[in-house]
Each structure stands twice: as structure tokens, then as C-alpha cells.
C-alpha positions in Angstrom: -269.3 67.3 64.3 -271.2 66.1 62.2 -271.5 69.2 59.8 -267.6 69.5 60.2 -267.7 66.1 59.3 -270.4 66.4 56.3 -268.0 69.5 55.2 -264.6 67.7 54.9 -265.7 65.3 52.5 -267.4 68.1 50.6 -271.0 66.2 50.9 -274.3 67.7 52.2 -276.3 66.1 52.9 -277.8 66.4 55.7 -276.8 70.2 55.6 -278.8 73.1 55.0 -276.9 76.8 55.0 -279.1 79.1 56.6 -279.7 82.3 54.6 -277.7 84.6 57.8 -274.5 82.4 57.2 -275.2 83.4 53.3 -275.4 86.9 53.7 -272.0 86.3 56.1 -270.1 84.8 53.5 -271.1 87.4 51.3 -270.6 90.3 53.4 -266.8 88.9 54.5 -266.8 88.2 50.3 -267.2 92.4 49.8 -264.4 93.4 53.1 -261.5 91.1 51.4 -262.3 92.9 47.7 -262.6 96.2 48.2 -260.8 96.2 52.3 -263.3 98.2 53.7 -264.0 97.7 57.4 -268.3 97.1 57.7 -269.7 99.2 60.5 -270.4 96.9 63.5 -274.8 95.7 63.6 -275.9 93.8 66.8 -277.7 90.7 66.1 -279.6 90.4 68.7 -283.6 92.3 68.5 -283.2 95.8 70.4 -279.6 96.4 70.8 -278.2 99.1 69.2 -275.6 100.3 72.1 -272.8 100.2 69.2 -271.2 97.6 72.0 -269.2 95.2 70.5 -270.6 91.8 68.9 -269.4 89.0 68.0 -271.5 89.2 64.4 -272.8 85.9 63.4 -272.4 83.8 66.6 -272.4 80.1 67.0 -275.3 78.6 68.9 -276.4 75.3 70.1 -278.1 73.1 67.9 -281.4 72.1 67.8 -282.7 74.6 69.9 -286.5 74.8 70.6 -286.0 78.6 70.7 -284.9 79.6 66.9 -287.1 78.8 63.9 -283.3 77.8 61.9 -281.8 75.3 64.4 -279.6 78.1 65.9 -280.5 78.6 70.0 -278.6 79.5 73.3 -276.0 82.6 72.6 -273.1 82.0 75.3 -272.0 85.3 77.1 -273.3 87.6 74.9 -274.4 90.6 77.2 -274.0 89.6 80.5 -270.2 89.4 80.7 -268.0 87.4 81.1 -269.1 84.0 81.7 -268.0 83.1 85.6 -269.1 86.5 86.1 -265.9 88.4 87.0 -265.7 92.0 86.8 -265.1 93.6 83.0 -262.2 95.5 84.2 -260.4 92.6 85.3 -260.9 91.1 81.5 -258.8 94.4 80.2 -256.2 94.0 83.3 -252.2 94.8 81.1 -250.0 92.0 81.7 -246.4 95.1 82.8 -246.8 93.4 85.8 -245.7 90.0 84.9 -243.3 91.5 82.6 -241.0 90.4 85.8 -238.1 88.7 86.3 -235.8 87.9 83.6 -237.8 88.9 80.7 -238.1 92.6 82.1 -234.7 92.8 82.2 -234.0 91.5 78.2 -236.6 94.1 77.3 -235.2 96.9 79.5 -231.9 96.2 77.8 -232.4 95.8 74.8 -234.4 99.3 74.5 -230.9 100.4 76.3 -229.4 98.2 73.1 -231.5 100.5 71.1 -230.9 103.4 72.1 -227.3 103.0 72.4 -226.7 102.0 68.8 -228.7 104.4 66.5 -225.7 106.7 66.1 -223.8 103.6 65.3 -225.9 100.8 63.4 -228.3 101.4 60.1 -231.9 101.7 61.2 -232.4 98.1 59.3 -230.2 96.6 61.7 -231.9 97.9 64.4 -235.9 97.1 63.3 -236.3 94.1 64.0 -235.3 94.4 67.8 -237.5 97.7 67.5 -241.0 95.9 66.3 -239.9 93.3 69.6 -240.1 96.7 71.5 -243.3 97.7 69.9 -245.5 94.9 69.7 -243.6 94.1 73.9 -245.3 97.5 74.6 -248.3 96.6 72.3 -249.4 93.7 74.1 -248.8 95.0 77.1 -251.1 97.1 77.5 -253.5 94.1 76.2 -256.0 91.6 77.9 -253.6 89.4 80.3 -256.4 86.9 80.9 -257.3 86.2 77.5 -254.1 83.6 75.5 -254.4 83.6 72.1 -253.6 80.9 69.3 -253.3 80.4 65.6 -254.5 77.6 63.5 -252.2 77.9 60.9 -251.8 75.2 58.1 -251.2 74.0 54.2 -254.4 73.9 51.7 -256.0 70.0 52.2 -254.5 70.1 55.5 -258.2 70.1 57.6 -257.4 73.3 60.3 -260.3 74.4 59.9 -262.0 71.8 60.6 -259.9 71.2 63.7 -261.4 74.8 64.4 -264.2 74.0 63.9 -263.6 70.3 65.8 -262.0 72.3 68.5 -265.3 75.5 69.3 -267.9 72.2 68.9 -269.5 74.1 66.6 -269.0 74.5 63.2 -268.0 78.1 62.6 -265.2 78.2 59.9 -266.7 77.2 56.4 -265.0 73.9 55.1 -265.6 71.9 51.6 -263.6 71.4 48.5 -262.8 74.3 46.9 -259.7 75.8 47.8 -259.0 78.3 49.0 -261.4 77.7 51.3 -260.5 80.6 54.8 -259.3 83.5 53.3 -259.6 86.1 56.0 -258.9 85.4 59.4 -261.7 84.2 62.2 -262.0 83.9 65.7 -263.6 82.3 68.4 -263.4 83.8 71.8 -264.4 82.0 74.6 -264.4 84.6 77.2 -264.8 88.4 76.9 -262.5 91.7 77.2 -260.3 90.1 74.2 -261.8 93.1 72.2 -257.9 95.0 72.1 -256.2 91.5 71.3 -258.9 91.0 68.1 -258.5 94.4 67.2 -254.5 94.3 67.4 -255.3 91.0 64.5 -257.4 94.1 62.6 -260.1 90.7 62.6 -263.6 92.7 61.8 -266.5 92.4 64.6 -268.5 90.4 61.8 -266.1 87.5 61.8 -265.3 87.2 65.5 -268.1 83.9 67.4 -268.4 82.0 70.5 -268.0 79.1 71.1 -270.8 76.5 71.6 -272.8 77.3 74.7 -272.7 74.7 77.0 -269.1 72.8 75.8 -268.4 70.6 78.3 -264.8 71.9 77.5 -265.5 75.9 78.1 -264.4 76.1 81.7 -261.0 74.9 81.3 -260.9 77.0 77.9 -261.5 79.9 79.8 -260.0 82.9 78.1 -258.9 81.1 74.8 -258.6 83.4 71.7 -258.7 81.1 69.0 -258.3 82.4 65.3 -258.2 80.2 61.9 -255.9 81.6 59.6 -255.8 81.1 55.6 -254.0 78.4 54.0 -250.3 79.6 54.1 -249.8 78.1 51.0 -252.2 79.9 49.2 -252.4 80.8 45.6 -254.3 84.3 46.6 -250.9 86.3 47.6 -252.7 88.5 49.9 -254.2 85.0 52.1 -250.1 84.2 52.9 -249.1 88.2 53.7 -252.3 88.1 56.5 -250.5 85.1 57.2 -247.6 86.2 57.7 -249.1 89.4 59.8 -250.8 87.6 62.7 -247.9 85.0 63.1 -246.2 87.6 63.9 -249.0 88.8 66.6 -250.0 85.8 68.3 -249.3 84.2 71.4 -248.8 80.6 70.3 -249.3 78.6 67.2 -250.9 75.0 66.0 -249.8 74.3 63.2 -251.6 71.4 61.4 -250.1 69.0 59.2 -251.5 65.8 57.2 -250.0 62.4 56.0 -249.4 64.2 52.5 -247.5 67.5 53.5 -246.0 67.0 56.5 -242.7 66.7 55.2 -243.6 70.0 52.8 -240.3 72.5 52.3 -242.3 75.3 52.0 -243.7 75.1 56.3 -240.3 73.9 57.4 -238.3 76.3 55.5 -240.2 79.5 55.7 -241.9 78.6 59.1 -240.4 76.2 61.3 -236.9 75.9 60.7 -237.4 79.9 61.3 -238.9 79.8 64.3 -238.3 76.9 65.5 -236.6 79.5 69.2 -240.6 79.7 68.8 -241.0 76.2 70.6 -242.1 76.1 74.0 -245.1 78.1 72.3 -246.3 75.8 69.3 -247.9 72.9 68.1 -247.8 71.0 65.4 -250.7 68.6 65.4 -250.9 65.7 62.9 -254.7 65.9 61.4 -256.2 63.5 58.9 -255.0 60.4 61.4 -258.2 58.3 60.0 -256.9 57.8 56.7 -254.1 55.9 57.8 -253.8 51.9 58.2 -252.1 50.1 61.4 -249.3 51.5 63.4 -248.7 54.4 59.8 -249.7 57.1 61.7 -246.8 55.9 64.8 -244.2 56.2 62.0 -245.6 58.9 60.0 -245.0 61.0 63.1 -241.7 59.3 64.0 -241.0 61.0 60.6 -242.4 64.0 62.0 -240.6 64.1 65.3 -237.5 63.8 62.1 -238.0 66.8 60.4 -238.6 69.4 63.5 -235.6 67.8 65.1 -233.4 68.6 61.9 -235.3 72.4 61.6 -233.6 72.8 65.2 -236.9 72.9 66.8 -237.3 71.0 71.2 -240.0 68.7 71.4 -241.7 69.4 74.7 -241.1 65.6 75.6 -240.2 63.5 78.6 -240.6 67.0 80.7 -238.3 69.0 79.3 -239.3 72.3 78.2 -240.5 72.4 73.7 -243.4 71.7 71.2 -246.0 69.5 72.0 -247.1 67.0 68.9 -249.5 64.8 68.2 -251.3 62.7 66.4 -255.5 63.6 66.0 -258.1 62.7 63.5 -260.8 66.8 63.5 -263.5 64.3 61.4 -264.0 61.3 63.9 -262.3 63.6 67.4 -259.8 61.1 68.5 -257.3 63.7 70.0 -259.5 66.8 69.7 -259.3 65.5 73.1 -256.4 65.5 74.2 -255.2 68.9 72.2 -258.2 70.7 73.8 -257.1 69.6 77.1 -253.7 70.9 76.3 -254.8 74.2 75.2 -257.0 74.1 78.6 -253.1 73.9 80.9 -251.3 76.0 78.2 -254.1 78.7 78.3 -254.3 78.3 82.0 -251.1 79.2 82.5 -251.0 83.0 81.0 -247.4 83.0 80.9 -247.8 82.5 76.3 -247.8 85.7 75.8 -243.9 86.3 78.1 -242.8 82.7 76.3 -244.0 84.4 72.9 -241.6 87.7 73.8 -239.2 85.6 75.5 -238.8 84.2 71.5 -238.7 86.9 70.2 -235.8 88.6 72.3 -234.0 85.8 71.8 -234.3 85.9 68.0 -233.4 89.3 67.9 -230.4 88.9 69.8 -229.2 86.5 66.9 -229.7 88.6 63.9 -227.9 90.9 66.8 -225.1 88.8 67.6 -222.6 90.2 64.4 -223.0 93.8 65.5 -222.1 92.9 68.4 -220.0 90.0 69.3 -216.1 90.5 68.7 -214.5 87.7 67.2 -211.6 88.2 70.3 -210.8 90.2 72.8 -211.6 93.5 71.6 -209.9 97.1 73.0 -206.9 99.6 72.8 -204.0 97.6 75.1 -201.4 99.7 77.6 -199.2 98.2 74.7 -200.8 99.9 71.8 -201.0 103.0 73.9 -197.2 103.4 74.6 -196.2 102.2 71.1 -198.3 104.8 69.3 -196.4 107.7 72.0 -193.2 106.6 70.4 -194.4 106.4 67.1 -194.7 110.0 67.5 -192.3 111.4 70.1 -190.3 109.1 66.9 -192.2 111.6 64.5 -192.2 114.8 66.7 -188.4 114.2 66.6 -187.7 114.6 70.8 -184.8 112.3 70.4 -182.9 115.1 68.2 -185.0 117.4 70.7 -182.9 115.3 73.5 -179.7 115.3 71.8 -180.1 119.5 70.6 -180.3 120.3 74.0 -177.3 118.0 75.3 -175.0 120.1 72.8 -176.8 123.6 73.7 -175.8 122.7 78.1 -172.1 121.3 76.8 -172.0 124.9 74.6 -173.0 126.8 77.7 -170.7 124.7 79.6 -167.6 125.3 77.3 -168.2 129.1 76.6 -168.2 129.5 81.0 -165.0 127.1 81.6 -163.8 127.2 78.4 -160.3 129.4 77.9 -160.7 133.5 76.7 -158.5 132.9 73.9 -160.7 130.1 72.6 -163.6 132.3 73.2 -162.1 135.4 71.6 -161.3 133.0 68.4 -165.1 131.9 68.8 -165.8 135.8 68.9 -163.3 136.4 66.0 -165.2 133.5 63.5 -168.5 135.0 64.4 -167.8 138.2 63.0 -166.1 137.1 59.9 -169.3 134.9 59.3 -172.5 137.3 57.6 -174.3 138.9 60.1 -172.1 138.6 62.8 -173.8 135.8 64.6 -173.1 132.3 64.7 -175.4 129.4 62.5 -178.0 128.2 64.5 -178.5 124.0 64.5 -179.8 122.3 61.6 -183.5 121.9 62.4 -184.4 118.6 65.0 -185.8 116.3 61.4 -184.9 115.6 59.0 -187.0 117.3 56.0 -190.2 118.8 57.5 -190.8 120.0 61.4 -193.0 116.7 61.8 -193.0 114.1 59.4 -196.6 114.3 58.3 -196.6 110.8 56.7 -195.7 108.9 60.6 -197.5 111.1 62.0 -201.0 109.6 59.9 -199.0 106.0 60.1 -199.3 106.0 63.5 -202.9 106.7 63.7 -204.1 104.6 61.3 -201.8 101.0 63.3 -203.9 102.4 67.2 -206.8 102.8 64.5 -205.8 99.4 63.4 -205.5 97.8 66.3 -207.6 99.5 68.3 -211.0 98.1 66.1 -209.8 94.9 65.9 -212.5 92.1 66.2 -214.4 94.6 66.9 -217.4 93.9 65.0 -217.6 95.8 61.3 -220.2 99.2 62.9 -218.2 99.4 65.7 -214.9 98.9 64.4 -215.6 102.2 61.3 -216.5 104.4 64.3 -213.5 103.6 66.2 -211.5 104.4 62.4 -213.3 106.8 62.2 -213.2 109.0 65.7 -209.5 108.1 65.0 -209.6 109.6 62.0 -211.2 112.7 63.3 -208.6 113.6 65.8 -205.9 113.0 63.4 -207.0 115.9 61.1 -205.1 118.6 64.2 -203.3 116.3 64.7 -199.8 117.3 62.7 -200.1 120.8 62.8 -201.0 120.6 67.0 -197.3 119.1 66.8 -195.0 121.1 64.4 -196.1 123.6 67.4 -194.7 121.4 69.7 -191.1 120.8 68.3 -190.5 124.7 67.7 -191.1 125.2 70.5 -188.5 122.3 71.8 -186.0 123.5 69.1 -185.3 126.7 70.2 -183.3 125.0 73.6 -183.3 128.0 76.7 -181.0 130.6 76.7 -179.7 130.2 80.2 -179.4 126.5 80.8 -179.0 125.4 84.3 -175.9 125.7 86.0 -173.6 123.0 88.6 -172.8 123.6 91.4 -169.1 123.4 90.1 -169.5 125.5 87.7 -167.9 128.7 89.9 -164.8 126.9 91.1 -164.4 125.9 87.6 -164.9 129.6 86.4 -162.0 130.5 88.9 -159.6 127.6 88.5 -160.1 128.7 85.1 -159.3 132.9 85.6 -156.8 131.9 87.7 -154.7 130.0 84.6 -155.4 132.6 82.7 -153.9 135.0 85.4 -151.2 133.0 85.7 -150.6 133.2 82.3 -150.8 137.2 81.8 -148.4 137.9 84.7 -146.2 135.4 83.4 -146.0 136.8 80.6 -146.3 140.9 82.3 -142.8 138.4 84.0 -140.7 137.9 81.5 -141.5 141.0 79.1 -140.0 142.5 82.7 -137.5 140.5 82.4 -136.7 141.9 78.5 -137.0 145.6 79.5 -135.0 145.8 82.1 -137.2 146.1 85.4 -136.5 143.3 86.7 -133.8 141.4 87.7 -133.2 138.4 84.6 -134.2 135.3 85.1 -135.1 133.6 82.3 -136.9 130.1 84.2 -139.3 131.6 86.8 -141.5 133.4 84.6 -141.7 130.7 81.1 -142.7 128.4 84.1 -145.5 130.3 85.2 -146.7 130.9 81.9 -146.7 127.0 81.0 -148.4 126.3 83.8 -151.1 128.8 83.1 -151.5 127.8 79.1 -151.1 124.2 80.4 -153.5 124.6 83.6 -156.3 126.4 81.1 -157.4 123.3 78.8 -156.8 120.7 81.2 -159.7 123.4 83.3 -161.4 122.9 80.2 -161.7 119.2 80.1 -162.1 118.4 83.6 -165.6 121.1 83.1 -166.2 119.2 80.3 -165.6 115.3 81.1 -167.8 117.0 84.8 -170.6 118.3 82.4 -171.0 114.8 79.9 -173.6 113.3 82.8 -175.5 116.9 84.1 -175.7 117.4 79.8 -177.0 114.1 78.9 -180.2 114.1 81.3 -180.6 117.7 80.3 -181.5 116.2 77.0 -183.5 113.8 78.4 -185.3 115.7 80.1 -185.4 117.4 77.4 -186.4 114.6 74.8 -189.1 112.9 78.1 -191.0 117.0 78.3 -191.3 116.6 74.3 -192.3 113.0 74.2 -194.5 114.2 76.9 -196.3 116.6 75.2 -196.6 114.2 72.2 -198.4 111.8 73.7 -200.9 114.2 75.4 -201.6 116.0 72.4 -202.5 112.2 69.9 -203.8 110.8 73.6 -206.5 113.7 73.4 -207.0 114.2 70.4 -207.3 110.3 68.8 -206.3 108.0 72.0 -209.8 109.7 74.2 -212.1 109.4 71.0 -210.7 105.8 70.5 -211.5 105.1 73.9 -214.5 106.9 74.3 -216.0 104.3 71.4 -214.5 101.7 72.7 -216.2 102.0 76.3 -219.8 102.3 73.5 -219.0 99.6 72.6 -218.2 97.7 76.1 -221.2 99.5 77.3 -223.5 98.2 74.4 -221.9 94.3 74.6 -223.2 94.3 78.2 -226.3 95.2 77.4 -226.2 92.4 74.6 -225.3 90.3 76.8 -228.1 90.9 78.7 -230.9 90.6 76.3 -229.3 87.4 75.5 -228.6 85.6 77.9 -232.3 83.5 78.5 -232.1 82.2 82.2 -234.0 83.8 84.8 
């Protein structure tokens, strides 16, 4: 602690920098300037196997075996200090992805896969990053927990880093910025993959003090000292952001002067409020506060964290840990080590971090998947769409035309022969000698194109109402694609329905009506012949009988025709309704196949991704 204290105060008394430390500092600056990875060279004599080296390993101060007073390397060649097999240190944590986290990650993958063709890549970028990081972390050691120490300039984070390691590893002093690159301290072997993931070179990987009291409880801890998050050097801030996105937990070190800094709260704590369970907030330098000022500052810090939306782990509830320490005097450092020890031994930090990342990704995707109301295409909308198409295709007019055709056919079959003769005569008088066809079944065109387009727009708007913008757009696009050939298809249906059948079906009473009409005609002819026979003297005179016979035929013929017309109204109406229904159903089937089915497919896809999103956003176990 003496070295840490002299570094914090800027004093150089009692602390002599070794040649080895000078070399490390020079190599570090070269690496930062040129950004070229430096070959790892072991500091131990006779070691040239190319295996991972901790760089300038911290040694126990005051050792007698070293000329510079540093000796006692811990766990360099002997593997893990607990004697466990090295292969066990690299066990993947994939098996630990169970329960809700495994389901949520699977659902997030399905969500991204189903949404690629509907959402822009920038919308899914964060979700894809979370999936990639989850896969990368799963392949690495499950026995290690990576904890970053972050803070502002002058907060004393490097001093706290050294205090936790119980040996000066990270450079401290008055010069700013002091820490220019992430430095790692590893309490056990097997974390090389995690450090490679953080892009921390071998020369910046350290070991804690050998034989320290807290070594066993911190076994598995990988502690990373970050540059200042408010550094004037842009590259330092970029390194902080990069490492914070990869570590399992974060210790934020604040001081009494900058604990309310807006840059810290607005840029980091507030956006990371959902990561409270893997967050430690440490108020450092409380030795500078007189009396109960430390408690007051700590209460105000809790208030600010509450405003940031960060839950505090108090009264047994999960949340961020807040405590006050003095890295210079050692006050509270032991408590922090104990908390870190329990946190590391639980080995759930990686899962908690991933779960919080999934929560954050789900929140960012909320506007793309959560509808404002009940989205879908109701039965009423379907019926109204069918009615609009039926009206546009002229189903009602087609039914009326079919009814008229049935009644004309009945009139030709049951009407008086003299009326049919007159109609034949009239047809002969017309040019071409044919009866004019009935007018078209619609007013201007065979199919009202504008009405069809309006019907499609209306049903598309009703189906997309309340949907998130990307899915509403895809529904409207699906409807527009289906409507491209719809008017032409309806035209063909209208042409078929506009030509009534040449022989409409006849009811069973038609033969009797035809026979009755024929009888009336025969009566007229018989009466007329009877009267002519009397006139020419062939038959005995008697005017009344033939006149009565002729009158019965003359009156009975129209009466039979009228009775047949009255009896034909019901069948003719049903025939017209059947024709209207067939055209209506055909138009509805055409509209369903071309417009409603594509819309339903898009809605079904949305419901699928909505179910996956519900699984992703579920925070319960």
C-alpha cells in the first residue's frame, strides 16, 4: 500500500522505479503509437516455449532472491494455483446458457432471421451484436469473471486497482492521462482467451501479489484497469467503450468532486441502467471528506443513480452495489474484495451481462415489433372488401340481367304466339336482323378500376392499422403487389357473368303452361274457322258460339301469359340471386387469392416475430 499511497500523492520519496518498469512503460508507449502487437517474451530464464506470458509479473515486495527487491512469482509455470487441470479452465459456458437466457437467445436469433427481409440492417445491428457476443463468450472460460474498473480522470481507479491486487501494477500519479491502455490482472490461469477478446497484449497482463489474503476468494477474477472515460485523448475513450461492451461486470470509481458529472451519468450510467446487477459504484477518496460528509455524498450518489433508473441492490433486492472506500488508506477495500469474491464465485456474471444485453436489445427493437392496438384483418374487413369488389365487378347488375333473361325466356315459352310473332317482325325490321343485347352491366367500364384500387387501399389500411411502421409498410406492399392484375382478372369474370345462359332452367310447371297457352291459341283458331265456315255457308249460322270460343281463346291467352309471368317472378329472382352470388364469390375468391392471402401471410409473419419478441423481452426465469 505504501507504493500506491506515494503514487496517489505524487510523491517520489521511498519509491524507486526499476529498469524493468521503465522498459515496460517505453514498450507500452511504442505499442500505443504504432498499434503493432509486440511478441511475447518470457521474463523467466530458460522459458522459450512461446506460451502465454503475464508480461511484467508483479512479485512479492521485499523478496531476498531478487536484486531489485521483487520476487516470488505466483502461478507462472505451475498452472492454476489450486492444482486443477488447465483444460478445465477453458470449459465453455454454453452449458450454463439454460433456462430463460437460452430461450431468449434462441428467440432473438429467430427474430433476427424472420426480420431480415422486413427491417433495415441498422435496426437489427444491436441484436446481431448481442448474438455474436453471446456466442463468443460461450466459447471462452466459464471459470473466470472479467471485471473492468472505469472512472474519470483523478478518481483514483488505478490506485484502487493496485490496492485490490495488493501490489503496484497500474501506473498512478499526477500526470494526466495516467492509464493509456487497458491493463489486466488475472488471479488464475486459463483466461488467455478472454484477454485476447479484449485485445490486451501479453505485456499488459499481470498477476496479483503472491500469497495475498484475498487470492483464494478472488480466484477466477480478471480485473481490467481502463483509461479515463473522460480523457482528452479520443483513442482512450474509444478503448473504454470497446472494453465495456465485452466485460462481465464494471466497477465505476467516482470521487467526491466528480460523482455527479453529467458525462458519467448521461453517457454511461443511464444507458447501462439495465445492467445494474453487474455494476459496482465505488465512491473513492472518502478520506478527504470530514465528519459525516461521506454519508451525505453517498446518499446524493444513490439519489442520482435512482434518477438514472439504475436499481440499487439494497434490502436483499438485485441491483447495483454502492459503497465508499479509500484506496489510499485502505478503508472499505476489504469489503469491496469480499463483495467481488462472492460475485466471482457465483460465476453468473456472464449470464447476467448477456441477459441485460438482451433486455437492452429488446427495448431498442420495441418500436419495430409492438403494435399500438389489435393488429390483424377481421372478418368484417374481409366482408367489406368482398362487397366492394362485388360492387366494382357489377355483381348486382349481373344478377338483375340474369333475372331479366329468365323472365324473357319464360315469356317466350308461355307468351301468346301473336306476341312472339310481333317480336319476330320487329327484329326483322332492325338492321342485322338480331335483337339488341342488353346494356353493359356497369356504368362506364366492365370493371370499375378505380373502385378496385380503392377497395385494395382500404383493406390494406385496415390490416396495417396499429402495426409498427416496417410491418405496416410490408402489408401495404403485399396488397399493392396483389392488386396489380386484379382489375384484369375481374374483367374476365364480369365478361363471363354478363352473358346469360341461352337456356335458363325451367320449372316443372312450364309444360302445363305451354299446353294451356297452346289450348288458348287453338280455341282462337277453332272459333275463327267456325265463324268463317258460317260466313261461307258451310256450317249452320250461329254467331254466338264461335264468338264465345274465340273470345275465350283471346282472353285466356293473355291471362295464361300473365299467370306465368307472376309465377316466374320467384324463380327468376332466385336465378338472378344465384348469378349475383356466383359472381360475388368468384370476385371474392379472386381478391382473396391476390390480396387477402398475401396480407394474411404478412400478418402471420408479424405474429410469429411478435411471439419471438415476447420471449426475448421476457425478463422472468
